[in-house]
C-alpha positions in Angstrom: 15.2 -1.2 -3.7 11.3 -0.5 -6.3 8.8 1.7 -5.4 5.3 1.1 -4.6 1.4 2.1 -3.6 -0.3 0.4 -1.2 -4.2 1.7 -0.9 -5.8 1.5 2.6 -9.0 2.9 4.2 -8.1 4.4 7.5 -11.0 3.6 9.1 -9.8 0.1 8.8 -6.4 0.9 8.7 -4.3 3.9 8.8 -0.6 5.4 8.5 -1.6 6.1 12.3 -2.5 2.1 13.0 0.6 1.6 11.4 3.1 4.0 13.0 0.9 2.9 17.0 1.8 -1.1 16.1 4.4 -2.8 17.7 8.2 -2.2 15.9 5.6 0.3 13.8 5.2 -3.0 12.1 2.2 -4.7 10.4 1.0 -7.9 8.2 -0.3 -6.5 5.4 -2.8 -8.7 4.7 -6.6 -9.2 3.2 -5.1 -8.5 -0.7 -8.0 -10.4 -2.9 -6.8 -9.2 -6.2 -4.7 -11.3 -8.3 -2.9 -8.6 -10.0 -2.5 -7.0 -6.5 -1.6 -10.6 -5.1 0.9 -11.0 -7.8 2.9 -7.5 -7.0 3.2 -8.6 -3.4 4.3 -12.4 -3.9 6.7 -12.0 -6.9 7.7 -8.3 -7.1 7.7 -6.5 -3.8 10.9 -6.8 -1.5 12.4 -6.0 2.1 13.9 -3.0 2.0 11.2 -1.6 -0.7 9.9 1.7 0.0 5.8 2.4 -0.2 3.5 5.6 0.1 0.6 4.9 2.0 -2.7 5.8 0.4 -5.4 6.4 1.9 -8.4 5.8 0.1 -12.4 6.2 0.4 -12.3 8.9 3.3 -13.2 12.8 3.2 -9.3 13.3 2.6 -8.4 10.8 -0.5 -4.6 11.0 -0.5 -1.0 9.7 0.1 -0.8 9.7 4.1 3.0 8.9 4.5 5.8 6.5 3.5 6.4 2.6 4.9 9.0 0.4 3.8 8.6 -3.9 3.2 10.4 -5.0 5.6 9.9 -8.8 5.1 9.3 -10.5 1.3 5.9 -12.3 1.0 4.8 -14.6 2.7 0.8 -17.1 2.7 -1.8 -14.6 4.2 -2.8 -16.5 7.2 -6.6 -14.9 7.2 -7.0 -17.5 4.0 -7.0 -20.2 6.4 -9.3 -18.6 9.4 -12.9 -19.5 8.7 -13.6 -16.6 10.9 -12.1 -13.9 9.1 -13.6 -12.2 6.5 -10.6 -12.7 4.7 -11.3 -16.6 4.4 -10.7 -18.4 1.2 -11.8 -21.9 1.0 -10.2 -23.0 -2.1 -7.3 -22.0 -0.4 -4.7 -24.9 1.0 -1.8 -24.4 3.2 0.1 -26.6 0.5 -0.7 -24.1 -2.2 -1.7 -21.3 -0.6 -3.7 -18.3 -2.9 -3.2 -15.0 -0.7 0.5 -13.5 0.2 1.2 -10.6 2.4 4.2 -8.4 3.3 5.1 -7.0 6.6 5.1 -3.1 6.0 7.0 -0.8 9.0 6.3 2.9 9.9 8.7 5.5 8.3 7.1 9.0 8.1 3.5 10.3 8.3 3.9 13.4 6.7 2.2 17.2 7.6 -0.6 16.5 5.3 -2.3 14.0 3.0 -1.1 14.4 -0.7 -4.6 15.0 -2.1 -5.2 12.9 -5.0 -6.6 15.9 -7.0 -3.2 17.1 -6.5 -1.7 14.1 -7.8 -4.0 14.6 -10.8 -2.7 17.6 -11.9 0.9 17.3 -11.6 1.9 17.2 -15.1 5.1 14.8 -14.4 2.8 12.3 -13.0 1.7 9.8 -15.8 2.2 6.0 -15.3 0.7 5.6 -11.5 -2.1 3.6 -11.6 -4.1 6.4 -9.3 -4.3 8.7 -12.1 -5.6 5.7 -14.7 -9.3 5.7 -15.3 -10.6 2.3 -14.5 -7.7 1.8 -11.9 -8.2 0.2 -8.8 -5.6 -1.7 -7.6 -4.5 -1.4 -3.7 -1.2 -2.3 -4.8 0.7 -0.5 -7.5 4.4 -0.3 -8.8 5.5 3.6 -8.6 8.7 4.5 -11.0 11.2 6.1 -9.2 10.8 9.9 -11.2 7.2 9.7 -9.8 8.6 8.5 -6.8 10.6 11.4 -6.0 8.2 14.1 -7.7 5.0 13.1 -5.3 7.7 12.4 -2.2 8.8 16.6 -2.9 5.5 17.5 -3.5 3.9 15.8 -0.5 7.1 17.1 1.9 6.3 20.8 0.4 2.8 20.6 1.1 1.5 21.8 4.7 -2.0 21.7 5.9 
């Protein structure tokens, strides 16, 4: 099993939206960065866990945990001319963009803020603490996962 951090703007799709979906499951679509796509397509696997990270909002940080419930498959939005994620250069026989299904596992009592994450001395490899790292999908090493999870569970609003 691997660990990941997936970013989303809660105004567009937050952890509460995922929890409210049928079967608490939703495709994680619309990723249009090649490195993030490569992680999803090549490395993210069913059974992996991810931190659900809220970005571009008042309370930026880790909001909870989800599980990858389906390996990568072509993101249908790339083929839909009505979608904001439409890619006219992508073909059904050779798709450019992929998504995975994620299933809600847990919402934390409060968001673990980015400022707190950055202040944790044991967090060195996580992309969100590095300058210029803006990927929406990034790996989390096991030791850092454990530290972040413990800190999030200990935090209260």
